[in-house]
C-alpha positions in Angstrom: -23.6 35.9 -31.9 -24.8 39.2 -30.3 -22.2 41.7 -29.2 -21.7 44.4 -31.7 -22.2 48.0 -30.5 -25.1 48.6 -33.0 -26.9 45.4 -31.8 -26.3 46.4 -28.2 -27.9 49.8 -28.8 -31.0 48.2 -30.3 -31.6 45.5 -27.7 -34.3 46.0 -25.1 -33.4 44.9 -21.6 -35.7 41.8 -21.8 -33.9 40.6 -24.9 -30.5 41.3 -23.4 -31.3 39.3 -20.3 -32.1 36.2 -22.4 -28.6 36.2 -24.0 -26.4 33.6 -22.3 -24.0 35.3 -19.9 -20.9 33.9 -21.5 -21.8 35.8 -24.7 -22.7 39.0 -23.0 -19.4 39.3 -21.2 -17.1 38.1 -23.9 -18.6 40.3 -26.6 -19.4 43.4 -24.6 -16.0 45.1 -24.7 -17.3 47.9 -27.0 -20.7 48.2 -25.2 -19.7 49.8 -22.0 -21.8 52.9 -22.8 -25.0 50.9 -23.6 -28.1 51.9 -21.8 -28.6 48.3 -20.6 -25.3 48.5 -18.7 -23.5 45.5 -20.1 -20.6 44.4 -17.9 -17.3 46.0 -18.6 -15.4 43.1 -20.1 -11.9 44.6 -19.8 -12.3 45.4 -16.1 -13.9 42.0 -15.4 -11.0 40.2 -17.0 -8.5 42.5 -15.2 -10.2 41.5 -11.9 -10.0 37.8 -12.7 -6.3 38.2 -13.7 -5.6 40.0 -10.4 -7.4 37.2 -8.4 -5.3 34.6 -10.2 -2.1 36.5 -9.4 -3.2 36.4 -5.7 -3.7 40.2 -5.7 -6.9 39.8 -3.8 -7.5 43.3 -2.5 -6.9 44.8 -6.0 -9.1 42.1 -7.6 -11.9 43.0 -5.2 -11.5 46.8 -6.0 -11.7 46.2 -9.8 -14.5 43.7 -9.6 -16.4 46.0 -7.3 -16.4 48.7 -10.0 -17.7 46.2 -12.5 -20.4 45.2 -10.0 -21.6 48.8 -9.5 -22.3 49.2 -13.2 -23.6 45.7 -13.9 -27.2 44.8 -14.6 -29.2 43.2 -11.7 -28.9 39.8 -13.4 -25.1 39.8 -12.9 -24.8 41.5 -9.5 -25.2 38.4 -7.3 -22.6 36.5 -9.2 -20.1 39.4 -9.1 -20.8 39.9 -5.4 -19.9 36.3 -4.8 -16.6 36.7 -6.7 -15.8 39.9 -4.8 -16.6 38.3 -1.4 -14.3 35.4 -2.2 -11.5 37.8 -3.2 -12.0 39.7 0.1 -12.0 36.4 2.0 -8.5 35.6 0.6 -7.4 39.1 1.3 -8.4 38.7 4.9 -6.6 35.4 5.0 -3.4 37.1 3.8 -3.6 39.5 6.7 -4.3 36.8 9.3 -8.0 37.6 9.8 -9.3 34.0 9.6 -12.7 35.0 11.1 -13.3 37.5 8.4 -11.9 35.1 5.8 -14.3 32.3 6.9 -17.3 34.6 7.0 -16.8 36.1 3.6 -15.9 32.8 2.0 -19.3 31.4 3.2 -21.2 34.4 1.9 -19.3 34.4 -1.4 -19.9 30.7 -2.0 -23.6 31.1 -1.2 -23.8 33.9 -3.8 -22.4 31.6 -6.5 -25.2 29.0 -5.9 -27.5 29.0 -8.8 -25.0 30.5 -11.2 -24.4 28.5 -14.3 -21.3 26.4 -14.3 -19.7 28.7 -17.0 -21.0 32.0 -15.8 -18.9 34.8 -17.2 -16.8 32.3 -19.1 -15.3 31.1 -15.8 -15.5 27.5 -14.7 -17.6 28.3 -11.6 -18.1 24.5 -10.9 -14.4 24.1 -10.5 -14.1 27.2 -8.2 -17.0 25.9 -6.1 -15.3 22.5 -5.7 -12.1 23.9 -4.3 -13.7 26.3 -1.8 -14.8 23.8 0.8 -11.2 22.8 1.5 -10.4 26.4 2.1 -13.4 26.8 4.4 -12.0 23.9 6.4 -8.5 25.5 6.4 -10.0 28.8 7.6 -12.1 27.0 10.3 -9.3 25.0 11.9 -6.1 26.7 10.8 -5.1 23.4 9.2 -3.1 22.8 6.0 -3.9 25.0 3.1 -4.7 23.7 -0.4 -3.3 25.6 -3.4 -4.9 29.0 -3.9 -8.0 28.9 -6.0 -7.9 30.2 -9.5 -10.7 31.4 -11.8 -10.2 29.3 -14.8 -11.9 29.6 -18.2 -14.4 27.0 -19.1 -13.9 25.3 -22.4 -11.8 28.0 -24.0 -9.2 30.5 -23.1 -10.4 33.8 -21.6 -9.4 36.8 -23.7 -6.7 39.0 -22.4 -7.5 41.7 -19.9 -6.3 44.2 -22.5 -9.4 43.8 -24.6 
């Protein structure tokens, strides 16, 4: 579909915004200099990889850089992922109050995102977060750490 550098240069923002998110991110690796500020695919994938490796602080740093340059249509989704990463960083340092607060805010920012936003199975991520909210609230047993899994197909490598 859409994604070549030449097509990227020709698209007006309104046309760009109508392209499904999963295509914009996956095909945008060569479009980081486009005027319409397509998301940096390599950095996005690196942030997801760091999250899945439980490197939550580093994941938040990388995803924050992606968020800064992202178009407005992607900012809320990215902010949610960043807040969830920071929630788990707070958890790793024993700050359960901060973890709980950021988990609630991050989860709220994912509401309304398509189930496969950014090629990530957001519905699966949303399903595992309530158990973590409970664990943060009462200090109870912790479920396995959440992962940002691809939806339908394998995410490309972060080395794209």
